[in-house]
C-alpha positions in Angstrom: 21.9 -10.5 47.6 25.2 -9.9 45.1 24.0 -8.4 41.6 26.7 -8.2 39.0 27.8 -5.0 37.4 27.5 -6.6 33.9 24.2 -7.8 34.5 23.2 -4.4 35.4 25.2 -3.1 32.0 23.5 -5.2 30.0 20.1 -4.2 31.7 20.8 -0.7 31.2 21.6 -1.2 27.6 18.5 -3.3 26.5 15.8 -1.5 28.9 15.8 1.6 26.4 15.6 -0.2 23.1 12.5 -2.6 24.9 10.8 0.7 25.4 11.4 2.0 21.6 10.4 -1.4 20.2 7.3 -1.4 22.2 6.2 2.2 21.2 7.1 1.4 17.5 4.2 2.0 15.2 3.4 3.2 11.7 2.9 6.6 11.0 -0.3 8.1 8.7 -1.4 11.0 7.2 -3.9 12.3 9.6 -7.3 11.1 8.4 -6.2 8.7 6.1 -5.1 5.3 5.9 -1.7 6.3 3.5 1.7 5.9 5.3 3.6 8.8 5.8 7.2 8.0 4.1 9.4 10.2 2.3 8.1 9.5 -1.5 4.3 9.9 -0.2 5.4 13.1 1.7 6.7 14.3 -1.7 3.6 13.3 -3.7 1.5 14.8 -1.6 3.5 18.2 -1.6 3.2 18.0 -5.0 -0.6 17.5 -5.3 -0.9 20.3 -2.5 1.1 23.0 -5.2 -0.8 21.8 -7.6 -4.1 22.5 -5.8 -2.9 26.0 -4.5 -1.5 27.2 -8.2 -4.7 26.2 -9.1 -6.7 28.5 -6.8 -4.4 31.1 -7.9 -4.6 30.9 -11.6 -1.2 30.1 -11.9 -0.9 28.9 -15.2 3.2 28.5 -15.2 3.5 27.3 -11.8 1.0 24.7 -12.9 3.2 23.7 -15.9 6.3 23.4 -13.9 4.4 20.3 -12.1 3.5 18.8 -15.3 6.0 16.3 -17.0 6.9 16.7 -20.6 5.4 13.4 -21.1 1.9 14.4 -19.7 -1.0 13.3 -21.6 -5.0 13.5 -21.2 -7.4 11.1 -22.6 -10.0 13.3 -21.1 -12.0 10.1 -20.0 -13.6 9.3 -23.3 -13.2 6.7 -26.1 -13.0 9.9 -28.8 -9.4 10.8 -29.5 -10.4 14.3 -30.7 -10.0 15.6 -27.0 -7.0 14.1 -25.9 -4.0 16.2 -25.4 -0.6 16.5 -24.5 1.8 18.8 -22.7 1.5 21.2 -25.0 -2.3 20.8 -24.9 -2.5 21.1 -21.3 -0.7 24.7 -21.5 -3.6 25.8 -23.9 -6.4 24.1 -22.0 -5.0 25.7 -18.8 -4.3 29.2 -20.4 -7.9 29.5 -21.8 -10.2 28.0 -19.1 -8.4 29.6 -16.2 -8.6 32.8 -17.7 -12.5 32.5 -17.2 -12.6 30.8 -13.6 -14.0 34.0 -11.6 -14.2 31.9 -8.2 -12.8 28.6 -7.3 -12.9 26.4 -4.2 -11.3 23.1 -4.4 -10.4 20.7 -2.0 -8.6 17.4 -2.3 -9.6 14.3 0.4 -6.6 11.6 0.2 -7.6 8.0 0.1 -4.4 5.8 -1.2 -1.1 6.4 -3.0 0.0 3.1 -5.0 3.9 3.7 -5.8 5.0 1.0 -8.6 8.1 1.9 -9.5 9.0 5.5 -10.9 4.8 6.2 -11.1 2.6 6.8 -8.1 -1.3 6.8 -8.6 -2.9 8.9 -6.3 -6.6 8.3 -5.3 -8.3 11.2 -4.1 -11.9 12.4 -3.9 -12.5 16.0 -5.0 -14.7 18.5 -3.3 -15.4 21.7 -5.3 -16.8 24.7 -7.2 -16.2 27.3 -9.7 -17.7 30.1 -11.4 -17.1 30.5 -15.1 -17.5 33.7 -17.4 -19.4 32.6 -20.3 -20.9 34.5 -23.2 -24.3 33.5 -22.2 -24.1 34.2 -18.5 -21.7 33.2 -15.6 -22.3 29.4 -15.1 -21.5 27.7 -11.4 -20.6 24.2 -11.1 -19.8 21.9 -8.3 -17.6 18.7 -8.6 -17.8 16.0 -6.0 -16.3 13.2 -7.4 -13.4 10.3 -6.9 -10.3 11.0 -9.2 -6.8 9.8 -9.6 -3.9 11.6 -10.3 -0.8 9.9 -11.7 2.6 11.0 -11.2 6.2 10.0 -12.4 9.3 10.4 -10.4 11.4 12.5 -12.7 14.8 13.6 -11.1 14.2 14.8 -7.7 10.5 15.6 -8.3 7.4 13.8 -8.9 5.7 15.3 -11.9 1.8 14.6 -13.0 1.8 12.4 -16.1 -2.2 12.7 -16.0 -5.3 13.8 -13.9 -4.5 17.7 -13.6 
């Protein structure tokens, strides 16, 4: 039996490709259904920076992560508790000073990117102890939450949800 050199060369080129195609799969973040891609990596890195800076009580570091367009409606129908970027500065400055201890974990559920905005659905699990005039108070937080981020320049910044 005589095998032509062109045939062997063709097999040599196609065989590695066939192995690559057979092993092609979507890469997900561990323990989630969130696809690992460039945008999602940057989004989750931004949220992790936020989480670490909260634990450090780093107000200036947190404000760097917020968009100048930041707006929080506090989840109520009232407008007197809504605030923007400067209100965020005030809330963080006053509230984080009172926090004596903090545990804050984020379980990522989903990321929905629409153009230059990303909604990140998470489950928050945490607890904190706050100093108060009438005695320190301890509170647990276990709830679903949404962060809204916007792509500004080369960074993702919080627009809502901090």
